N, C-alpha and C positions, 0 to 999 in steps of 0.2 A: 172557462178561461185557462184552467189548468190543463185540460185535455189539449187545448190549441198550442200551448207552450211545449207540452210533451211531443205534440206531432211535429212542431217546427224543429225541436231538438233533435228528433229521430231523423227528419229530413236532412238536416246539416250533417249528421253523422254518416248518413248514407252517401251524400255527396262527397264528403271527405274520404270515405273508404273507396268510392269509385275512382277518385283522383289518385289516391295512393295506389291502388292497383294498376292504373294505367302507367304511373310512373315507374312502378316495379316491373311491369311487363316491357316498358321501353328500355329500362337499364338492362334487364335479362337479355333482350334481343341484341342489344349492343354488344354485351359481353359474349354472347353466342357467335356473333359475326366476327369478333376479335379473335376468339379462340379458334374459330375455323380458319381464319386468315393467317394465323401463326405458322402452321405447318407449311403454307404456301411460301412464306418468306424463308423458312428454314431450308426448303428445297429450291430456292431461287439459284438459277444457273448463273455461273460467273466464269469468264475467260480472261486470261492475262497472257500478254505476249510482248517480247522486246527483241530488238536487233542485236545480233552478236556477230559482228562483222557483216558478211553478206547472207547469214542465216538468220531466220526467224524462229525463236524458241518460245515455247508457251506451255500453259497448262490450262485445264478446264475442270472446274469443281463446282459443288454446290455450297451455297452460303453456310450451311451447317458443318462443313469441313470435309465431306466425303468427295472422292474423286468420281467425276462423271466420265468413267472410262468407256461407256457405251454410246457416247455421243459421236456426232460427225462433225468435222471441221471444215469449213469452206474458206478458202483464201481467194480474195477478190482485189482487183486494182481499184484505182480511184475513180474509174468510170463504171464500176459495177461488174466488170466481166470476171467470170470464175476462172482463176488460174490453176487451182488444184483443189482436191478434196482428200482429206487426211483422216486417219483413224488413230486416236490417242492410244497410248500404252495403258497398262493396268493402273498406273498412277496418274493417269489423265494428261500426260505429257506428250508434246508433239514438236516435230522440227520441219521447217520448210526451207529449202535453199532458194532465196530470191534471185530473180534473173535480172532485175534492174532496180536502181535506187528510185523507186516511186512509192507513193502511199499503198499500203496494204491493208485491207480490212479483214480482220480474222473474225469469222462467224462460227459460233458454236451452236448446234442443234441436236436436241434429244429427240428419241422416238416419240415421246408424248407431247411434242410440240413447243417445249421451252426453248428459248433462244437468248443468246448474248453476244455482243459484238465488242471488238477492241480494235482500235486503229494504230497501226505502226507507221509513223509519218516517214516521209522519204529522207528527212534530215538524219534519222537514226541509222539509215542504211548507207548513207553517203560515203562514210569512212571505209565501207568493205568494197567499194568500187573505184577503179581508176578514172582518169579523166576522159577515157574513151569508152567507158561503160563496163570494161572487163573488171572481174574481181580482183582484189589486191592480192588474194591467196594465189590466183592464177599467174599474176604478174611476177609474184615471188618465185613461183615454181619455174617460170620461163627464165628468170635470172639465174636460177641455179643450174639450169640445163643449157645454158648458153655455151657455144663452142669454146674449147680451152686452148684453141690454137693460136690466141692472141699473145704477142710477145710481151715480155716483162717490161720492156721500155715503153711500149704503148699503154700498158695497164698502169704504170707508175706516172705517166704523163697526164693522166686525167682522173685523179683521185676525186676531184669535187663531183664530177658527174656520176662516178661510181657510188659515192656515198648518197647522192640525191636519188638514185634509183632504190636504194635500201630504206630511205626514210618513210615513205608511205607504207611499206610492208611493216616496218617496225612500229609505226604509230598505229596501224590497225591491229597489230598483235597486242599492243598494250591496251587498247580499247576493249578488245575481246576479253582479255584477262580481268580488267576492271568490271566489265559487264557480268562475267561469271561470278564474281565476288559479291556484286550488288544485288544479283537476281534474287537469292534467297531472302534478302532483307525486304526487297520490294514486295515479294510474294507474301511474306509474313505480315507486313503493314496492312495490305489489302485484305488479307484473310481476317485480320485483327479488327478492321473497320467493319466487315460484314458480321463478325460476332457481336460486336458492340451494338449494331443496329438491332440484331436479334433479341439481345438482352435488354435493350431499352423497350422494345415492344412488349417482351414478356413482363418486364417490370411494371410497365404502364397498365397492363391487363390486371396484374396483382393489386395495383394500387386502386384501380376501379372497383375490383371485387371487394376490397376492404370497405371502401365508401359504400357500396351497395349493402354490405352486411350491417354497417352501422345505421343506415337508413332503415332497413327492415327491423332492426332492434327498437329504434325511436318509435317507429310505427307501431310496433307490438306494445310498447309501454303506454303510448297514448290510448290504444284501444282498451287496455286493461285498467286504465285509470279512471277516476270518477267522471261522470258525465258532465 
């Protein structure tokens, strides 16, 4: 009877040890996959762009904060046609002069196959173009280069129409100035969101590793305890 009880106790201990080892191996495999995935998140490609009058300005970078200066920028219209290919500068910045107020898809591609997209909607470009599709900057320049042979009487008789031609250019200039001021804030917010995601992932991995260490410690205490 005593031998049978000892045999059953040993069998239960062996089964518990096997289950414990399987759990530990499963947790270790999960941690390994999480740790291997963290660098991929840190090197996730990001692209950001916005309209500045009739120009599209943007930057491409990795989620960890480094500029992706060696990437390639493709500019496409709403139907997927490639309009231009750009090369960012050393800080990952690029500029594209839009030809029409339509949707523009900005696609960043790295040499190792990473890809990121950003859509600049037509509404953001509308203020940079006149009613006939010409850029407001061009209309403003044409106004400045208009013939000066018009008499003072004729010019003074139509002040309302003269001011009307200046309003779109003034409005576009104000919007460009505001966009230039807001751009750094938007870039900082997007970069901060990327850093928060990475920190959350790393924090979660650390929490899981702590729980794993606690589980291993409890398992070792059970093994060293009385049968």
